[in-house]
C-alpha positions as CSV (number, residue, x, y, z in Angstrom):
1,M,-13.7,0.7,-30.5
2,N,-14.6,-2.0,-33.0
3,E,-18.1,-3.4,-33.2
4,K,-17.3,-6.7,-31.4
5,L,-16.0,-4.8,-28.3
6,D,-19.0,-2.4,-28.4
7,N,-21.3,-5.5,-28.2
8,I,-19.4,-7.0,-25.3
9,I,-19.4,-3.7,-23.4
10,S,-23.1,-3.4,-24.0
11,Q,-23.8,-6.9,-22.8
12,L,-21.7,-6.3,-19.6
13,K,-23.7,-3.1,-18.8
14,S,-26.9,-5.2,-18.8
15,L,-25.7,-7.8,-16.3
16,T,-27.1,-8.0,-12.8
17,L,-24.8,-8.1,-9.9
18,L,-25.2,-11.8,-9.5
19,E,-24.6,-12.4,-13.2
20,A,-21.5,-10.2,-13.0
21,A,-20.2,-12.2,-10.0
22,D,-20.8,-15.5,-11.9
23,L,-18.9,-14.0,-14.9
24,V,-15.9,-13.2,-12.8
25,K,-15.8,-16.7,-11.4
26,E,-16.0,-18.1,-14.9
27,I,-13.2,-15.8,-16.2
28,E,-11.1,-16.9,-13.2
29,K,-11.7,-20.5,-13.9
30,T,-11.2,-20.2,-17.7
31,F,-8.1,-18.1,-17.8
32,G,-6.5,-19.1,-14.5
33,V,-6.5,-15.7,-12.9
34,D,-7.3,-14.6,-9.3
35,T,-9.3,-11.4,-9.0
36,S,-9.6,-11.6,-5.2
37,A,-6.6,-9.3,-4.7
38,S,-8.1,-6.6,-7.0
39,V,-11.6,-6.7,-5.7
40,G,-12.3,-3.8,-3.4
41,P,-14.3,-0.6,-3.4
42,S,-14.7,-0.9,-7.2
43,L,-17.1,-3.8,-6.6
44,L,-19.5,-1.3,-5.1
45,A,-19.4,0.9,-8.2
46,G,-21.6,-1.5,-10.2
47,P,-21.7,-4.7,-12.3
48,A,-19.7,-3.4,-15.2
49,L,-16.7,-2.6,-13.0
50,S,-16.8,-5.9,-11.1
51,A,-16.8,-7.8,-14.3
52,A,-13.3,-6.5,-15.2
53,P,-11.0,-8.9,-13.4
54,V,-7.7,-7.9,-14.9
55,E,-6.4,-4.4,-14.9
56,V,-3.4,-3.4,-17.1
57,A,-1.1,-1.0,-15.3
58,E,-0.2,1.9,-17.5
59,E,3.5,2.7,-17.7
60,K,4.2,6.1,-16.3
61,T,5.3,8.6,-18.9
62,A,5.4,11.9,-16.9
63,F,7.7,12.4,-13.9
64,D,8.1,15.1,-11.3
65,V,11.5,16.1,-10.0
66,V,11.6,17.1,-6.3
67,L,14.6,18.8,-4.7
68,T,14.8,17.2,-1.3
69,E,18.1,18.2,0.3
70,V,20.6,21.0,-0.3
71,P,23.8,21.1,1.7
72,A,24.5,24.7,2.9
73,D,27.9,24.8,1.3
74,K,26.5,23.9,-2.1
75,K,23.5,26.3,-2.3
76,I,24.9,28.6,-4.9
77,S,25.8,26.0,-7.4
78,I,22.4,24.3,-6.9
79,L,20.6,27.6,-7.2
80,K,22.2,28.1,-10.6
81,I,20.9,24.7,-11.7
82,V,17.4,25.6,-10.5
83,R,17.5,28.9,-12.4
84,N,18.7,27.1,-15.6
85,L,16.1,24.4,-15.4
86,T,13.1,26.5,-14.4
87,G,13.7,29.9,-15.8
88,L,12.9,31.4,-12.5
89,G,14.5,34.6,-11.3
90,L,17.2,34.8,-8.6
91,K,14.8,35.4,-5.8
92,E,12.4,32.6,-6.7
93,S,15.2,30.2,-7.3
94,K,16.6,31.0,-3.8
95,E,13.2,30.3,-2.3
96,V,13.2,26.9,-3.9
97,V,16.7,26.1,-2.6
98,D,15.9,27.4,0.9
99,N,12.6,25.6,1.3
100,V,13.2,22.0,0.3
101,P,11.5,19.6,-0.4
102,K,10.3,21.6,-3.4
103,L,9.1,20.6,-6.8
104,V,11.6,21.7,-9.5
105,K,10.2,20.2,-12.7
106,E,6.9,18.4,-13.3
107,G,5.6,16.3,-16.2
108,V,9.0,15.5,-17.7
109,T,10.1,12.4,-19.4
110,K,11.9,9.6,-17.6
111,E,15.1,10.3,-19.5
112,E,14.9,14.1,-18.7
113,S,14.1,13.4,-15.1
114,E,17.2,11.1,-14.7
115,N,19.4,13.8,-16.4
116,I,18.1,16.5,-14.0
117,K,18.7,14.2,-11.0
118,K,22.3,13.5,-12.1
119,E,22.9,17.2,-12.6
120,F,21.7,18.0,-9.1
121,E,23.5,15.1,-7.5
122,A,26.7,16.1,-9.2
123,A,26.3,19.5,-7.5
124,G,25.7,17.8,-4.1
125,A,21.9,18.0,-3.8
126,K,19.5,15.1,-3.2
127,V,16.6,14.6,-5.6
128,T,13.5,12.4,-5.7
129,I,11.7,11.5,-8.9
130,K,8.0,10.8,-8.5
């Protein structure tokens, strides 16, 4: 962090709870934001947390692909896909297909998860991306 931000953080850490509450009110008034929807258990964590009225949601970059439904007549083709994607042996792949919902791939990119989903759906399976 740069020196300016370090100074601000240092000053925020030294605020009392009342001062932090006043700061939040001033930030709401100055910037036209409403922090009432985001105030919750984090308020109890201390003045530094309650002084942060706006949280930026991070864009999700890692996705998990969960096999949720496998039609009985499509098990063999879906089993082949599971083996290709995971590198599991025949027995382990069969366990995945027979015991849905089951995690097939975790921590993949959005594009890769969409491609995996399309491949499973083309074979007749249902997939959820989390």
